[in-house]
C-alpha positions as CSV (number, residue, x, y, z in Angstrom):
1,M,-15.8,4.0,-16.5
2,A,-14.5,1.8,-13.4
3,E,-11.1,2.4,-11.9
4,I,-8.8,-0.4,-12.3
5,F,-6.3,-1.2,-10.2
6,P,-3.2,-3.0,-10.0
7,I,-2.8,-6.4,-8.3
8,V,0.5,-7.2,-6.7
9,D,2.4,-9.6,-4.8
10,E,4.1,-8.6,-1.2
11,Q,6.8,-7.2,-3.1
12,G,5.0,-5.0,-5.2
13,R,5.4,-6.8,-8.4
14,V,2.3,-6.3,-10.9
15,T,0.6,-9.9,-11.0
16,G,-2.8,-8.6,-12.6
17,K,-5.5,-5.7,-12.6
18,A,-9.3,-5.2,-11.3
19,T,-11.6,-3.2,-10.5
20,R,-12.2,-1.2,-7.4
21,Q,-14.8,-2.8,-7.0
22,E,-13.4,-6.0,-7.1
23,C,-10.9,-4.9,-4.8
24,H,-13.3,-3.6,-2.3
25,S,-16.1,-6.4,-2.3
26,G,-13.9,-8.8,0.0
27,T,-11.5,-10.2,-2.5
28,F,-8.8,-9.3,-0.3
29,L,-6.6,-8.6,-3.9
30,L,-3.7,-6.9,-2.8
31,H,-3.3,-3.8,-4.8
32,P,-1.2,-0.7,-4.0
33,V,-2.0,2.7,-2.2
34,V,0.2,5.9,-1.4
35,H,-0.4,7.4,1.8
36,L,1.7,11.0,2.8
37,H,1.8,12.5,5.8
38,V,2.1,16.0,5.6
39,L,3.9,17.6,8.0
40,N,4.2,21.7,8.7
41,P,7.6,23.1,9.4
42,E,6.4,23.1,13.7
43,G,5.8,19.0,13.2
44,L,2.1,19.6,13.3
45,L,0.7,16.7,11.0
46,F,-2.1,17.5,8.7
47,L,-5.2,15.4,8.9
48,Q,-8.0,14.9,6.8
49,K,-11.5,14.2,7.9
50,R,-13.1,11.7,5.1
51,S,-15.8,12.6,2.8
52,M,-19.6,11.4,4.2
53,L,-19.6,9.5,0.2
54,K,-16.4,7.7,0.9
55,D,-17.2,4.1,0.2
56,V,-14.5,3.1,3.1
57,Q,-14.8,4.8,6.4
58,P,-16.5,7.8,5.5
59,G,-16.4,10.6,8.1
60,K,-13.2,9.1,10.0
61,W,-9.9,11.5,10.1
62,D,-7.4,9.5,7.9
63,T,-4.0,10.0,6.7
64,S,-3.2,13.5,4.9
65,V,-3.2,12.0,1.5
66,G,-3.9,8.7,0.6
67,G,-5.2,7.0,-2.9
68,H,-5.1,4.1,-4.7
69,V,-2.4,3.7,-7.8
70,D,-3.8,2.9,-10.7
71,Y,-3.4,0.5,-13.4
72,G,-0.1,1.2,-15.4
73,E,1.2,4.2,-12.9
74,S,4.3,4.5,-10.9
75,I,4.0,5.0,-6.8
76,E,5.8,8.1,-7.4
77,Q,3.5,9.2,-10.0
78,A,0.3,8.0,-7.7
79,L,1.9,9.8,-4.4
80,F,2.5,13.4,-6.3
81,R,-1.5,12.8,-8.3
82,E,-2.9,12.2,-5.0
83,A,-1.7,15.1,-3.0
84,R,-2.4,17.7,-6.1
85,E,-5.9,16.6,-6.0
86,E,-6.7,16.1,-2.4
87,L,-5.1,19.0,-0.6
88,G,-3.6,21.0,-4.1
89,I,0.1,20.5,-2.9
90,S,2.7,19.7,-5.9
91,N,6.2,21.0,-4.9
92,F,7.5,18.8,-2.0
93,Q,10.2,16.6,-1.2
94,A,8.4,12.7,-0.1
95,V,10.7,10.8,2.0
96,F,10.1,7.1,1.7
97,M,9.3,5.3,5.6
98,H,7.9,2.3,4.9
99,R,5.8,-0.6,3.0
100,Y,2.9,-2.6,4.3
101,R,0.3,-4.7,3.9
102,F,-2.7,-3.6,6.1
103,T,-5.9,-5.6,5.5
104,S,-9.4,-4.3,6.7
105,S,-12.8,-6.1,6.5
106,I,-12.9,-5.9,2.9
107,E,-9.6,-5.4,1.0
108,S,-6.0,-5.8,1.7
109,E,-3.6,-3.0,0.6
110,L,-0.3,-2.7,-0.1
111,V,0.5,0.7,1.6
112,H,3.3,2.9,0.6
113,S,4.3,5.2,3.3
114,Y,5.9,8.7,3.0
115,Y,6.2,12.3,4.8
116,A,7.0,15.4,3.3
117,V,7.4,18.8,5.7
118,I,5.6,21.9,3.6
119,T,5.3,25.5,4.1
120,Q,2.1,25.7,2.1
121,T,-1.6,26.1,3.5
122,P,-3.3,22.9,2.1
123,V,-6.2,23.2,-0.1
124,P,-8.9,20.1,0.8
125,D,-11.0,18.8,-2.2
126,A,-14.1,19.9,-1.1
127,V,-16.0,16.3,-3.0
128,E,-13.2,14.1,-1.4
129,I,-12.5,15.5,2.5
130,E,-15.2,17.2,4.6
131,E,-12.7,19.4,6.4
132,G,-9.0,19.0,7.0
133,R,-6.6,20.4,10.1
134,F,-3.1,20.2,11.2
135,W,-3.0,18.2,14.7
136,T,-0.1,18.1,17.2
137,A,1.3,14.4,18.2
138,A,-0.5,14.4,22.0
139,E,-4.1,15.3,20.0
140,I,-4.1,12.6,17.9
141,L,-2.4,9.7,21.1
142,E,-5.3,11.2,23.1
143,N,-7.7,10.8,20.5
144,L,-6.9,6.6,19.3
145,G,-9.3,3.9,19.9
146,K,-12.2,6.6,20.0
147,D,-13.7,5.7,16.6
148,L,-12.2,9.1,15.8
149,F,-10.1,7.7,13.1
150,T,-9.6,5.2,10.5
151,P,-8.5,1.5,11.8
152,N,-5.6,2.2,8.8
153,F,-4.1,5.5,9.9
154,E,-4.2,4.6,13.7
155,D,-2.2,1.5,13.2
156,E,0.1,3.5,10.6
157,F,0.4,6.5,13.0
158,Q,1.1,4.3,16.2
159,R,4.1,2.2,13.6
160,L,5.8,5.5,12.2
161,Y,5.4,7.6,15.5
162,F,6.7,4.8,18.3
163,S,9.6,4.0,16.0
164,N,10.5,7.9,15.3
165,R,10.5,7.6,11.7
166,L,7.5,10.2,11.3
167,P,8.8,14.1,12.8
168,V,5.8,15.2,14.2
169,H,5.4,16.8,17.3
């Protein structure tokens, strides 16, 4: 069964719907996604290495949790569903940071970005995630531009880190 995503305008209002394949095929239909930056109490940022089976950016390090909003699902529902599915976390307080449009060579996403400080250990889903670990800000900054991270993560990390919205150390 094909995944159905809402199509939205720049303000996030639903204007239609389309399949995952339609959204990722160069149509640039704007569809909402959620990102959750997971920090431990020491301020280290958990990153996931995307599975080689992913259709977009396989094998690259990426945001702690990232996923599409399903048609009929709220942003908050998608955020908690994705966190549960990808890292097995559910008991956290999400802090909204910002919303922005990200366009790659195949798609346009309206990204809703949050962070959360957690004390539980993330347990990456073996199908979606090759591996995961906590990184310092210095480690991330040292590896920017080296084709290690997804372009979306690099762009978002720099926006959040240099604006002091993401409390990573």
